[in-house]
C-alpha positions in Angstrom: 0.0 0.0 0.0 1.2 3.5 -0.7 1.6 6.1 2.0 -0.5 8.7 0.2 -3.8 9.7 1.8 -6.7 7.4 0.8 -10.4 7.4 1.6 -11.4 4.7 4.1 -13.5 1.9 2.6 -16.9 2.0 4.0 -16.5 5.5 5.4 -18.8 8.4 4.4 -17.2 11.1 2.2 -15.6 14.1 3.9 -18.3 16.4 5.2 -17.8 20.2 5.4 -18.7 21.7 8.7 -19.0 25.3 7.8 -21.7 25.3 5.1 -20.2 26.5 1.8 -16.5 26.1 2.7 -15.6 22.5 1.8 -12.0 23.1 2.8 -12.9 23.9 6.4 -12.7 20.3 7.7 -11.8 17.2 5.9 -11.6 13.6 7.0 -8.3 12.6 8.7 -5.6 11.0 6.6 -5.8 7.2 6.5 -2.5 5.4 6.9 -1.2 2.1 5.7 -1.1 -0.7 8.2 2.7 -0.6 8.2 2.8 3.1 9.0 0.3 2.5 11.8 2.5 -0.2 13.3 5.6 2.0 13.1 3.7 4.8 14.9 2.7 2.3 17.6 6.3 1.2 18.0 7.3 4.8 18.4 5.0 5.1 21.4 7.6 3.2 23.4 9.8 6.3 23.2 7.3 8.4 25.2 8.0 8.2 28.9 4.8 9.7 30.2 2.0 7.1 30.3 -0.7 9.7 30.0 1.0 11.2 26.9 1.5 7.7 25.5 -2.2 7.0 25.9 -3.2 10.3 24.3 -1.0 9.6 21.2 -2.3 6.0 21.0 -5.9 7.4 21.0 -5.0 9.8 18.1 -3.8 6.9 16.0 -7.3 5.5 15.9 -8.6 8.1 13.4 -5.8 7.1 10.9 -6.7 3.4 10.8 -8.7 1.9 7.9 -11.3 -0.5 9.4 -10.6 -3.0 6.6 -7.0 -3.2 7.9 -8.1 -4.3 11.3 -7.7 -8.1 10.6 -4.1 -7.4 9.6 -3.3 -5.0 12.4 -4.8 -7.0 15.3 -2.5 -10.0 15.3 0.6 -7.8 15.1 -0.6 -5.4 17.9 -1.3 -8.4 20.1 2.4 -9.5 19.8 3.7 -6.2 21.2 4.8 -6.0 24.9 2.1 -5.3 27.4 1.2 -1.6 27.7 -2.0 0.0 28.7 -2.0 2.5 25.9 -1.4 -0.1 23.2 -4.0 -2.5 24.7 -6.6 0.3 24.5 -5.7 0.9 20.9 -5.8 -2.9 20.2 -9.4 -3.2 21.6 -10.5 -0.3 19.4 -9.0 -2.2 16.4 -10.9 -5.3 17.5 -14.2 -3.3 17.5 -13.4 -2.1 14.0 -12.9 -5.7 12.9 -16.2 -6.7 14.6 -18.1 -4.2 12.5 -17.8 -6.3 9.4 -16.4 -9.7 10.5 -17.7 -10.2 14.1 -17.4 -13.9 14.3 -13.8 -13.9 12.9 -12.9 -11.1 15.3 -14.4 -13.0 18.3 -12.6 -16.2 17.4 -9.3 -14.4 17.3 -10.0 -12.6 20.6 -10.5 -16.0 22.2 -6.9 -17.0 21.3 -5.2 -14.2 23.1 -2.8 -15.2 25.8 -3.1 -12.4 28.2 -6.3 -13.1 30.3 -7.2 -9.5 30.9 -6.8 -8.5 27.3 -8.6 -11.6 26.1 -11.7 -10.9 28.3 -11.8 -7.2 27.4 -11.5 -8.0 23.7 -14.1 -10.7 23.7 -16.6 -8.5 25.5 -15.9 -5.5 23.3 -16.3 -7.5 20.1 -19.5 -9.1 21.4 -21.0 -5.8 22.3 -20.2 -4.4 18.8 -21.8 -7.6 17.3 -24.9 -7.2 19.5 -25.4 -3.6 18.4 -25.3 -4.6 14.7 -27.0 -8.0 14.6 -28.3 -9.2 18.0 -29.9 -12.4 16.5 -26.6 -13.6 14.9 -24.7 -12.8 18.1 -27.2 -14.7 20.2 -27.1 -17.7 17.9 -23.3 -17.8 18.1 -23.3 -17.6 21.9 -25.9 -20.4 22.1 -23.5 -22.6 20.1 -20.7 -22.2 22.6 -20.1 -24.9 25.2 -21.5 -24.2 28.7 -19.2 -22.4 31.1 -18.1 -19.1 32.6 -17.3 -17.5 29.2 -20.7 -18.2 27.7 -22.3 -17.0 30.9 -20.5 -13.7 30.9 -21.2 -13.0 27.2 -24.9 -13.7 27.4 -25.3 -10.7 29.7 -24.2 -8.5 26.8 -26.8 -10.0 24.5 -29.7 -9.7 27.0 -29.9 -5.9 26.8 -30.0 -5.8 23.0 -32.5 -8.7 22.8 -34.7 -7.1 25.4 -35.0 -3.9 23.4 -36.4 -5.9 20.4 -38.2 -8.8 22.1 -38.1 -8.9 25.9 -39.9 -12.3 26.1 -37.3 -13.8 23.9 -34.6 -12.3 26.1 -36.2 -14.1 29.1 -36.3 -17.4 27.2 -32.7 -16.9 26.2 -31.6 -16.2 29.7 -33.2 -19.5 30.8 -31.6 -21.4 28.0 -28.1 -19.8 28.4 -28.0 -18.5 32.0 -25.6 -15.7 32.7 -23.0 -16.0 35.5 -25.1 -13.8 37.7 -28.7 -14.8 37.1 -30.2 -12.0 39.1 -28.0 -9.4 37.2 -29.3 -10.8 33.9 -32.9 -10.5 35.2 -32.3 -6.9 36.1 -30.8 -6.1 32.7 -33.8 -7.6 30.9 -36.5 -6.0 33.0 -34.8 -2.6 33.2 -34.9 -2.4 29.4 -38.4 -3.9 29.2 -39.7 -1.3 31.7 -38.3 1.5 29.6 -40.2 0.4 26.5 -43.3 -1.4 28.0 -43.9 -0.7 31.7 -47.2 -2.6 32.0 -45.9 -5.6 30.2 -42.7 -5.6 32.4 -44.8 -5.5 35.6 -47.0 -8.3 34.5 -44.1 -10.5 33.4 -42.1 -9.8 36.5 -45.0 -10.7 38.8 -45.6 -13.9 36.9 -42.1 -15.2 37.5 -42.2 -18.3 39.8 -38.8 -18.2 41.5 -39.0 -15.6 44.4 -35.5 -14.3 44.1 -35.9 -13.8 40.3 -39.2 -12.1 40.8 -37.8 -9.7 43.4 -34.8 -8.9 41.1 -37.1 -8.2 38.2 -39.5 -6.0 40.2 -36.7 -4.0 41.8 -35.5 -3.1 38.3 -39.0 -2.3 37.1 -39.9 -0.2 40.1 -36.6 1.7 39.9 -37.2 2.6 36.3 -40.9 3.4 37.1 -40.0 5.7 39.9 -37.6 7.7 37.7 -40.5 9.2 35.7 -43.7 8.5 37.7 -42.8 8.1 41.4 -46.4 8.5 42.5 -47.6 5.6 40.4 -44.7 3.5 41.5 -45.4 4.3 45.2 -49.1 3.5 44.7 -48.1 0.0 43.4 -45.7 -0.5 46.3 -48.3 0.4 48.9 -50.9 -1.8 47.2 -48.6 -4.8 47.2 -46.9 -4.0 50.6 -48.3 -6.9 52.5 -47.6 -9.6 49.8 -44.9 -12.1 50.8 -41.5 -11.4 49.2 -42.1 -7.8 48.3 -40.1 -6.1 51.1 -37.1 -5.3 48.9 -39.3 -4.1 46.1 -41.3 -1.7 48.4 -38.0 -0.4 49.9 -36.7 0.1 46.4 -39.7 2.2 45.4 -39.4 4.4 48.4 -35.7 4.7 48.1 -35.9 5.8 44.5 -38.6 8.3 45.3 -36.7 9.6 48.3 -33.7 10.5 46.2 -35.8 13.0 44.2 -39.0 13.6 46.2 -38.6 12.9 49.9 -41.7 14.8 50.7 -43.7 12.5 48.4 -42.2 9.4 49.9 -43.0 10.7 53.4 -46.7 11.2 52.5 -46.9 7.6 51.3 -45.3 6.1 54.4 -48.5 6.6 56.3 -50.3 4.2 53.9 -47.9 1.3 54.6 -48.9 -1.4 57.0 -47.0 -1.5 60.3 -44.0 -3.9 60.3 -40.4 -4.4 59.3 -40.9 -2.9 55.8 -42.4 0.3 57.2 -39.6 0.6 59.8 -36.9 0.1 57.2 -38.5 2.7 54.8 -38.7 5.3 57.5 -35.0 5.0 58.4 -34.0 4.9 54.8 -36.0 8.0 53.9 -34.6 9.9 56.9 -31.0 9.2 55.8 -31.8 10.5 52.2 -33.7 13.5 53.3 -31.4 14.8 56.1 -28.6 15.1 53.6 -30.7 17.1 51.2 -32.7 19.3 53.5 -31.9 18.9 57.2 -34.6 21.2 58.6 -37.4 19.7 56.5 -36.3 16.2 57.5 -36.2 17.2 61.1 -39.7 18.7 61.0 -41.0 15.6 59.4 -39.4 13.3 62.0 -40.7 15.3 64.9 -44.2 15.2 63.5 -44.2 11.4 63.7 -45.5 9.4 66.6 -43.4 7.4 69.1 -41.7 4.5 67.4 -41.8 6.1 63.9 -40.1 9.3 65.3 -37.4 7.2 66.9 -36.8 5.3 63.6 -36.5 8.5 61.7 -34.2 10.1 64.2 -32.0 7.0 64.1 -31.8 7.3 60.3 -30.8 10.9 60.5 -28.3 10.3 63.2 -26.7 7.5 61.1 -26.4 9.9 58.2 -24.9 12.8 60.3 -22.7 11.0 62.8 -19.5 11.4 60.9 -19.9 14.7 59.0 -21.8 16.6 61.7 -21.6 14.8 65.1 -22.7 17.9 67.0 -26.1 17.8 65.1 -26.3 14.1 65.5 -25.6 14.3 69.2 -28.4 16.8 69.7 -30.8 14.7 67.7 -30.0 11.6 69.8 -31.2 13.5 72.9 -34.7 13.7 71.5 -35.1 9.9 71.4 -37.5 9.0 74.2 -36.6 5.3 74.7 -33.6 5.1 77.0 -32.2 1.9 75.5 -32.4 3.1 71.9 -31.1 6.5 72.9 -28.1 4.8 74.6 -27.3 2.7 71.5 -27.5 5.7 69.1 -25.5 7.8 71.5 -22.7 5.2 71.5 -22.6 5.1 67.7 -22.4 8.9 67.5 -19.7 9.2 70.2 -17.6 6.4 68.7 -17.6 8.1 65.3 -17.0 11.5 66.8 -14.1 10.2 69.0 -12.3 8.8 66.0 -11.5 12.3 64.6 -12.1 14.7 67.5 -11.8 12.8 70.9 -11.4 16.0 72.9 -14.7 17.5 71.7 -16.4 14.1 72.1 -15.2 13.9 75.7 -16.3 17.4 76.4 -19.8 16.7 75.1 -20.0 13.4 77.0 -19.1 15.2 80.2 -22.1 17.5 79.9 -24.6 14.6 80.0 -26.7 14.0 83.1 -25.0 11.7 85.7 -25.9 8.1 85.4 -25.2 4.9 83.4 -25.8 6.6 80.0 -23.0 9.1 80.8 -20.7 6.5 82.1 -21.1 4.3 79.0 -20.6 7.3 76.7 -17.4 8.3 78.5 -16.2 4.7 78.3 -16.8 4.7 74.5 -14.7 7.9 74.1 -11.9 6.3 76.2 -12.0 3.1 74.2 -11.8 5.1 70.9 -8.9 7.2 72.2 -7.0 4.0 73.4 -6.5 2.9 69.8 -4.3 5.9 69.1 -3.1 7.2 72.5 -3.5 4.6 75.3 -1.6 6.8 77.8 -4.1 9.6 77.4 -7.0 7.1 77.6 -5.5 5.7 80.8 -5.4 9.2 82.3 -9.0 9.8 81.3 -10.0 6.5 82.9 -9.4 8.0 86.4 -12.4 10.3 85.9 -14.7 7.3 85.3 -16.3 5.8 88.4 -16.0 2.1 89.3 -18.7 0.5 87.1 -19.2 -1.9 84.2 -18.3 0.9 81.9 -15.0 1.3 83.7 -14.2 -2.4 83.2 -14.9 -2.2 79.5 -12.7 0.9 79.1 -9.8 -0.5 81.1 -9.9 -3.7 79.1 -9.8 -1.8 75.8 -6.9 0.3 77.1 -5.0 -2.8 78.1 -5.6 -4.4 74.7 -4.4 -1.4 72.7 -1.5 -0.6 75.0 -0.4 -4.2 75.2 0.1 -4.3 71.5 2.4 -1.3 71.6 4.4 -1.8 74.8 3.2 -4.7 77.0 5.6 -4.1 79.9 4.5 -0.4 80.3 0.9 -1.6 80.0 1.4 -4.1 82.8 3.0 -1.5 85.0 -0.1 0.6 84.5 -2.3 -2.4 85.2 -0.5 -3.1 88.5 -1.4 0.4 89.7 -5.1 -0.1 89.1 -7.3 -0.7 92.2 -7.7 -4.4 93.0 -10.8 -5.9 91.4 -12.4 -7.1 88.2 -11.1 -4.2 86.1 -7.4 -4.9 87.0 -7.8 -8.7 86.6 -9.4 -8.4 83.1 -6.9 -5.8 82.0 -4.0 -7.9 83.2 -5.3 -10.9 81.3 -5.5 -8.8 78.1 -1.9 -7.6 78.3 -0.5 -11.0 79.2 -2.4 -12.7 76.3 -0.9 -10.2 73.9 2.6 -10.3 75.4 2.9 -14.1 75.2 2.7 -13.9 71.4 5.9 -11.8 71.2 7.8 -12.9 74.3 6.4 -16.1 75.8 9.2 -16.5 78.3 8.7 -13.0 79.9 4.9 -13.2 79.7 4.7 -16.6 81.4 7.2 -15.6 84.1 5.0 -12.6 84.9 1.8 -14.8 84.9 3.4 -17.3 87.3 4.4 -14.5 89.7 0.8 -13.1 89.6 -0.6 -16.4 90.8 -3.9 -15.6 89.2 -5.5 -18.6 87.5 -7.7 -16.5 85.2 -4.6 -14.7 83.9 -2.8 -18.0 83.3 -5.9 -19.4 81.6 -6.3 -16.5 79.2 -2.6 -16.4 78.5 -2.5 -20.2 77.7 -5.6 -20.0 75.5 -4.1 -17.1 73.4 -0.7 -18.8 73.2 -2.3 -22.0 72.1 -3.5 -20.4 68.9 0.0 -20.3 67.4 2.1 -22.6 69.6 -0.3 -25.1 71.2 2.3 -27.6 72.4 4.3 -24.9 74.3 1.0 -23.6 75.8 -0.1 -27.0 76.9 3.2 -28.0 78.4 3.5 -24.7 80.3 -0.1 -25.0 81.6 0.6 -28.6 82.7 3.5 -27.6 84.8 2.6 -24.1 86.0 -1.1 -23.3 85.6 -2.9 -26.1 87.3 -4.3 -25.8 90.8 -3.3 -28.2 93.5 -5.5 -31.1 94.5 -7.8 -33.0 92.1 -10.0 -30.1 90.8 -11.4 -30.8 87.3 -11.5 -28.3 84.5 -8.0 -27.0 85.1 -6.2 -24.7 82.7 -4.2 -27.6 81.4 -7.4 -29.5 80.5 -9.0 -26.5 78.8 -5.9 -25.7 76.8 -5.5 -29.3 75.8 -9.1 -29.4 74.7 -8.4 -26.3 72.5 -5.4 -28.1 70.9 -7.3 -31.3 70.4 -10.2 -29.5 68.7 -7.8 -27.7 66.3 -5.3 -30.4 65.5 -6.2 -33.7 67.1 -3.5 -35.7 65.2 -0.6 -33.8 66.6 -2.2 -33.4 70.0 -2.5 -37.3 70.1 1.1 -37.7 69.2 2.2 -35.5 72.0 -0.1 -37.2 74.5 1.4 -40.6 73.6 4.8 -39.3 74.6 3.7 -38.5 78.2 4.5 -40.8 81.1 1.5 -42.6 82.5 -0.3 -40.6 85.1 -3.0 -38.0 85.6 -1.8 -35.6 82.9 -1.7 -38.3 80.3 -5.2 -39.4 81.3 -6.6 -35.9 81.2 -5.0 -35.3 77.7 -6.7 -38.5 76.3 -10.0 -37.5 77.9 -9.9 -34.2 76.1 -8.9 -35.9 72.8 -11.9 -38.2 73.2 -14.3 -35.4 73.8 -12.9 -33.3 70.9 -13.1 -36.0 68.3 -16.4 -37.7 69.3 -18.7 -36.1 66.7 -16.4 -36.1 63.7 -14.7 -39.5 64.4 -16.4 -41.4 67.1 -14.5 -44.7 66.6 -11.2 -42.8 67.0 -12.7 -41.0 70.0 -13.3 -44.4 71.7 -9.8 -45.6 71.0 -8.5 -42.5 72.9 -10.6 -43.6 75.9 -8.7 -46.9 75.9 -5.5 -45.0 76.5 -6.7 -43.7 79.9 -4.7 -45.5 82.6 -7.0 -44.9 85.6 -9.7 -47.6 85.5 -12.4 -45.6 87.2 -11.8 -42.5 85.0 -11.6 -44.7 81.9 -15.0 -46.4 82.6 -16.6 -43.0 83.4 -15.3 -41.4 80.2 -16.2 -44.4 78.1 -19.8 -44.3 79.5 -20.1 -40.6 78.8 -18.7 -40.9 75.3 -20.9 -43.9 74.5 -24.0 -42.2 75.6 -23.2 -39.2 73.4 -22.3 -41.6 70.5 -25.7 -43.2 70.7 -27.6 -39.9 70.7 -25.7 -38.8 67.6 -25.9 -42.1 65.6 -27.5 -45.0 67.4 -26.8 -47.6 64.6 -23.2 -46.7 64.3 -22.8 -46.8 68.1 -24.3 -50.3 68.2 -21.9 -51.5 65.5 -19.0 -50.2 67.5 -20.3 -51.8 70.7 -20.6 -55.2 68.9 -17.0 -55.1 67.6 -15.4 -53.6 70.7 -13.4 -56.0 72.8 -14.7 -55.0 76.1 -15.0 -57.3 79.2 -18.4 -57.9 80.8 -17.4 -55.5 83.7 -16.5 -52.8 81.2 -19.7 -53.2 79.3 -21.7 -53.0 82.6 -19.7 -49.9 83.6 -20.3 -48.3 80.2 -24.1 -48.8 80.5 -24.3 -47.5 84.1 -25.5 -44.0 84.6 -22.8 -41.4 85.3 -22.0 -41.2 89.0 -23.1 -37.6 89.2 -26.5 -38.3 87.6 -29.4 -39.8 89.6 -30.9 -43.1 88.3 -33.9 -42.9 86.0 -37.2 -42.2 87.9 -38.8 -45.4 89.1 -35.8 -47.6 88.3 -35.7 -48.7 91.9 -39.3 -49.9 91.9 -40.4 -47.2 94.3 -43.0 -44.5 93.8 -41.6 -41.4 92.1 -43.5 -38.5 93.7 -43.6 -34.9 92.5 -41.6 -32.5 94.6 -43.5 -30.8 97.4 -44.5 -27.3 96.8 -44.1 -24.3 99.1 -41.2 -23.5 101.4 
């Protein structure tokens, strides 16, 4: 081909733009394919990605569409570059204008996944625009899979414009990857062209989720040009099963443009979850558009409706205008709901202005609500400045709120400097707050320095601290945690449910195979027996036969019989036939069978089993 200008095949002739002056604007020069390729290669010399993209975009007007089949394979071989890939996709769309099937087949052969997908969808979209029936027929011929499912979504819109019922049938025959998204595409287009037909067809769908997706699209389109009619339909069908989302969509769409209209229709809704959700949603929309109007509307409502509306406005304002949100919360009558809303506002406020949030909380009336609000501010501050939070804690009276705040401080401080956090904990007054805070710090410290953390826990002598430390440690080093708890964290005597047993149970539940290997290495005695008891309990429901073999490893005869009886009872409750098969094949002595069938020692015999009258308990003192 020569490099001289040539008119593009299939292009319209140059069109003057200034009336009688043909020279004012002519069609751009068309280049040969070789010249285009050289210009593309020259793009690599441009360092700026934005300038490279701009130059690549300018090349498009110089390309002859008929050269697209020649250019596309050569462009696809060039190194990956966003600007060139964008140009490549445009060339593929040119090719699809006159040879869509060939262009699509080539797109499917591309090696780079992202470019392959983008090219396939662009080519198919071009094909659908020019000949939706041919595009549909081709997709139907493709083997089932994700590719066909993705592409059918492109066809649905074009088909729905011409024949929405055919689009529905096509969607059932060749389902898109996201069926509800396909339904929405079809019914949105259907509603634009034939609203009544779309409503009838949507309501006739048998599958509930499909019907909801269809009506949500229809009602959204309906609301955009006739919100009153859409709201009339929503109110009429409010009480019908499965219409909650559709009704909410109608009010949400109306609220975006006409909140006053949506508010007038709320009174027509039946009481219930749908009405409650609509009130809160409307309040959030309206307060951002016209705060005073939204507030007047909310205050005109009765009791629960007013609270729901205020909650919605508070949610919308809590971050951008916490002062206004804080004032609104005070108007909620129900103390429990006011407290919950207040915590939400204060938490958001304290994230970006803890000093002002603290000041406002201090002005509340004395009582539990004030204490909980102050604790929320302290907890929020602890995440960025635990020392300041600890200082503020001294102003909070001894209460459940104090316990929550001190625990949050300990958690945040322990992650930064556990030793400093423990020094602070040790200065706290004796009681639940200090104990829980100490457990938090020790549990965090053991992850980074188990030797120091366990030494401190041992000195504390507090079994709750040892338990929490061992549990946390067991999440990443269960063997060390179990071995430490076995030697240092069990109380004297024969008390059950020791820290060792609890930690062993956690390990057995998470990794029974390794826990069993470790238990086998223990010398015979109480610790080994307790380990196998926990292994038996932890594996019973997933692997009851293995659970019963763990029981056999318990050395103490009395404990072994007791555990076997307990496990067998649970085994029968879960799967009686399987339990009976196990019993038949188990090599147990008559004494062991009798012990297994006996009621647990801490449970009374079945009523009447001794032949005596079982009388009801006497009433009264």
